[in-house]
Structure formats: C-alpha cells, structure tokens
C-alpha positions in Angstrom: 32.5 75.1 -36.6 32.5 74.3 -40.5 32.1 70.9 -41.9 35.0 69.1 -42.7 35.9 67.2 -46.2 37.0 63.4 -46.4 40.5 63.8 -47.3 40.3 66.3 -44.4 38.7 64.2 -41.5 41.5 61.0 -43.5 44.0 62.9 -42.7 43.0 63.7 -39.1 42.3 59.9 -37.7 46.0 58.6 -39.4 47.5 61.3 -37.2 46.0 60.6 -34.0 46.7 56.6 -35.1 51.0 57.7 -34.8 50.8 59.4 -32.4 49.3 56.4 -30.1 51.7 53.8 -31.5 54.4 56.1 -31.1 53.3 56.4 -26.6 52.6 52.5 -26.8 56.3 52.0 -28.3 57.5 54.5 -25.3 55.9 52.0 -22.6 57.9 49.0 -23.5 56.6 46.0 -24.4 57.3 42.2 -25.0 56.9 39.1 -22.9 56.9 39.0 -19.6 59.5 36.6 -17.7 59.8 36.0 -13.7 63.1 34.6 -12.7 62.2 35.5 -9.1 58.9 33.5 -8.7 60.5 30.3 -10.6 63.6 30.2 -8.4 60.7 30.7 -5.3 58.7 28.0 -6.6 61.3 25.8 -6.5 61.3 22.6 -4.3 64.8 22.6 -2.0 67.3 19.5 -2.5 68.3 19.7 0.6 65.9 20.9 4.0 67.6 22.6 6.6 65.8 22.2 9.7 66.6 19.6 12.0 64.5 17.0 11.2 65.0 17.0 7.5 68.9 17.1 8.2 67.5 14.6 10.1 65.4 12.7 7.4 68.3 13.3 5.2 70.8 11.2 7.2 68.6 8.5 7.9 68.1 8.5 3.7 71.4 8.1 3.6 73.6 4.3 2.2 74.3 2.1 4.5 78.0 2.7 5.2 77.7 6.7 5.2 79.7 8.1 7.8 76.7 10.7 10.3 79.5 13.2 8.9 78.1 13.2 5.2 80.1 11.1 3.8 84.1 9.9 3.3 82.1 6.1 4.1 80.9 4.7 0.9 77.9 2.2 0.8 77.4 -0.6 2.2 77.9 -2.6 -1.2 81.5 -0.6 -2.3 82.5 -1.9 0.8 83.6 -5.6 0.1 86.4 -7.5 1.3 89.9 -8.5 -0.8 87.9 -11.5 -2.2 85.5 -11.1 -5.0 81.7 -11.3 -4.2 79.8 -14.8 -5.2 77.4 -13.6 -7.7 74.5 -13.2 -6.2 71.0 -16.2 -6.5 68.7 -15.8 -9.6 66.4 -16.8 -7.8 67.0 -13.1 -5.1 63.3 -11.3 -5.0 62.5 -10.2 -1.1 60.7 -12.5 0.8 56.7 -10.9 1.6 56.7 -9.7 4.9 53.4 -11.6 7.0 51.3 -8.8 10.0 51.8 -11.0 12.9 54.0 -12.9 15.4 52.6 -15.6 17.5 53.7 -16.5 21.1 52.5 -19.8 19.9 55.3 -20.2 17.2 58.6 -19.1 19.3 59.9 -20.8 22.6 62.5 -19.0 24.2 66.3 -20.1 25.9 66.8 -17.1 27.0 66.0 -14.1 28.5 63.0 -12.2 28.7 60.2 -11.7 25.3 56.8 -10.7 25.2 54.5 -10.2 22.4 52.3 -6.8 21.9 50.3 -5.9 19.5 51.9 -8.5 16.1 55.4 -7.7 17.2 57.9 -10.3 19.3 59.5 -7.9 22.0 62.9 -8.7 23.8 62.9 -6.6 26.9 67.6 -6.8 26.4 69.7 -7.5 29.4 73.0 -7.5 29.3 74.1 -10.6 27.7 72.6 -12.7 25.5 69.1 -13.0 24.7 68.0 -14.5 21.6 64.6 -17.1 20.9 63.5 -19.9 18.4 60.9 -20.4 16.3 59.5 -23.8 16.6 57.8 -25.1 13.6 60.6 -24.6 11.5 63.9 -26.7 11.2 66.2 -26.5 7.7 69.3 -26.3 5.7 68.3 -23.7 2.6 66.1 -21.4 3.8 65.0 -17.7 3.0 64.5 -15.2 5.6 63.1 -12.1 6.3 62.5 -9.7 9.9 62.3 -6.6 9.6 63.3 -4.7 13.9 63.3 -1.3 15.2 66.1 0.7 17.9 64.9 2.2 20.3 67.5 3.4 21.5 72.0 3.2 21.7 73.3 0.4 23.6 70.5 -2.3 20.7 71.8 -5.0 18.6 69.6 -6.7 16.2 70.5 -10.4 15.1 69.1 -13.4 12.8 70.6 -16.7 14.1 70.4 -20.1 11.1 71.8 -23.6 11.2 71.6 -23.8 15.0 72.5 -27.3 16.3 72.8 -27.6 19.9 71.0 -26.3 23.6 73.0 -24.1 25.6 74.1 -20.6 23.5 77.2 -20.3 25.4 77.9 -23.9 25.3 77.8 -26.4 22.9 75.9 -25.0 20.4 77.2 -24.0 16.8 75.2 -21.7 14.6 75.8 -18.7 12.1 74.3 -15.2 13.6 74.4 -12.4 11.6 74.0 -9.0 13.3 74.2 -5.3 14.0 75.3 -3.4 16.9 74.1 0.5 17.2 76.7 3.1 18.2 77.5 2.7 22.3 76.8 -0.8 22.5 79.9 -3.5 23.0 80.4 -4.1 19.4 80.2 -0.2 19.0 78.3 0.1 15.1 79.4 -3.7 14.1 77.6 -5.0 11.4 78.9 -8.7 10.6 78.4 -12.6 9.5 79.7 -15.1 12.1 79.6 -18.8 12.8 80.3 -19.7 17.0 82.3 -22.5 17.1 83.0 -24.7 21.1 85.9 -25.3 21.7 85.8 -27.6 24.1 87.8 -27.1 27.2 88.4 -23.4 25.6 84.6 -22.0 25.8 82.6 -20.9 22.7 84.5 -18.8 20.2 83.4 -16.8 17.5 84.5 -16.1 14.5 84.0 -13.5 11.7 83.6 -14.6 7.8 83.4 -11.8 6.6 85.2 -8.0 6.8 82.4 -6.3 9.2 81.2 -2.7 8.2 80.4 -0.2 10.5 78.0 1.6 9.5 75.6 4.3 11.9 72.7 2.2 13.0 69.1 4.0 12.0 67.1 4.9 15.8 63.4 4.4 15.6 62.9 2.9 12.3 61.6 -0.3 11.1 64.9 -2.0 8.7 64.5 -5.1 7.2 66.7 -8.2 7.6 67.0 -10.6 5.1 69.2 -14.0 5.1 69.4 -16.8 2.2 71.4 -19.7 3.1 72.0 -21.8 0.2 74.1 -25.5 0.5 78.0 -23.1 1.5 76.3 -19.7 -0.2 75.1 -17.3 2.3 73.4 -14.2 1.8 72.7 -11.4 3.9 70.7 -7.7 3.4 69.6 -5.0 5.3 66.8 -2.9 3.2 67.1 -4.7 0.2 71.0 -4.0 -0.1 72.8 -7.0 -0.8 75.9 -6.0 2.3 77.4 -9.8 2.6 78.0 -12.5 0.1 79.9 -15.3 1.0 81.0 -19.2 1.3 81.1 -20.8 3.8 81.4 -24.8 4.6 81.0 -24.6 7.9 77.9 -25.5 8.8 76.0 -26.6 6.0 73.6 -29.1 7.2 69.4 -28.9 8.8 68.9 -26.3 11.7 66.6 -24.0 13.4 66.1 -20.1 12.7 65.9 -18.3 15.4 66.4 -13.9 16.6 69.3 -12.5 19.3 70.3 -8.8 20.8 73.1 -9.0 22.6 72.1 -5.0 24.7 70.5 -4.7 27.9 68.0 -2.4 25.9 64.4 -2.8 24.2 64.1 -4.8 21.1 61.1 -5.4 18.3 60.6 -7.5 16.5 57.3 -8.4 13.1 57.0 -9.1 10.1 58.4 -12.6 10.4 58.3 -15.5 7.4 60.8 -17.9 6.4 60.8 -20.2 3.4 62.7 -23.8 3.5 64.3 -24.3 0.0 65.6 -27.8 0.7 64.1 -30.7 -2.0 60.5 -31.9 -0.4 
C-alpha cells in the first residue's frame, strides 16, 4: 500500500463526512410529537361507569332533574316576587360533633341516639322532637341529615308554640320530601296554623321547589330567622328568602319527619340572635 500525502487524506475524510450527512437526512429528523399520548393522559370529564354517573347526579345543582337538565338550580327557581337581599351576617354555622339524649324531648314518634346521631324510626304520620335548652325569636340553626331510602322527609320546625302538633300548635316548617313520599320531592317553607273547628292548616309561604333528593348522602340544612326575615339553605345554597309576619315571636326549635322510613340527623347547632 502506498503512503497517502496530506492533501489526499483530507479529501478522503471530507468525502466520508458528506456521505454520513446524506444518510442521516434520508432517515428523517426533527422534534418528536405524541398526540396520542397527550389524549390518553387527559382525564375524562365524566366517568362512563354506572358509579360515575351516580356521582355526577349527586353533585348536580339542587333543582336539576335526574335526567339531566332542563331544571335550573334552586336559586334560579325563585317565585315571581323579587328575593329579599341575604343578611350580611350569612356565614355558615359551625356543626357540633354529637347530639345528646339529655338535650332533646320527643313529642311524636320514636327517636333514639346512636353514635352521636339522632335517629327517627319513622311512621305513617309526623314524628317530631324538640331541643330542650332553647327558646328564641331570632336564631341561626344548622343540622345534617341523611335520606337512607325513598319515602322519607327531613324538616326543621321553628318558632313553635303550643303542645298539640295536629291541634293548636303553630309554627314554621322547612321540609324536603323524597320521591315516593306524600308530597313527592317537594322542598318548601310553610306555616302551620290552627283554624279551630276546621282543624290544622298548613300554608305554603313560598313557591315550593321539586329537586331530586340525594339518597345515602349527608345533607346540611341551615335556617336563619331575624324578625320577619326567614332564610333557608341546603348545602350552602340559599333556596328560600322570605318576609313573613305571621309568627314574629319566641318559640321552640325542633326536627320533623313525616314518612315511615328511618331518618338520621347529626351535628345540630343553634345560636340565638336575640338581644342579650
């Protein structure tokens, strides 16, 4: 083999590099993209499983229909009259951990206490129980409850005066009935009056709403009364805001259920807003 001079060696190396660059260009280069990977990593907006569907239904706004959605949230389903502006002091009331038997007295039905919860066994007509230490005109109250099945109802009684629930007692009542119950999905605020020989009479003081009640989920009620101003919330959503002059007075507060299914309550708290 003959020796190569310097010029020939440099020429051969340059030629080899040119061939390598040409081969790389034919193989293809540039940045990589993975659109399929981006799509696969994105979380689906709604689960297609039956469990996912149930979760979406539970989280829907109050007033939405179970089929999806012609029904607006409860707050948008107001009566024709313009709503009263919410109180400036409309902060949620803190819940307490347990309900104690010594703080309650029953007027109707069968009630018991289990693991810090108040349980009503239910019957075909009203069951009611009252918070013993408390009488007030103005107050802020909150309580959690759970519907374990259909044919149930959960209610709060307030400014209650009188002894006979179906007789001369008068009061306000905020109540939600499930599907299949006497009032079938009705959420309402009413007052109960006594008409003497004509008997008891319940009057709706708002236009009721008809949302599907959640089953097996803890729900929070809140009721605030200041003079003629009555406000009620469900899970933080203001559902009724009403002025009413009928019972601007001191009274008891209590819990109520109308239907024959077992109901559970917990975390009851009430604060008087009356002057000290």
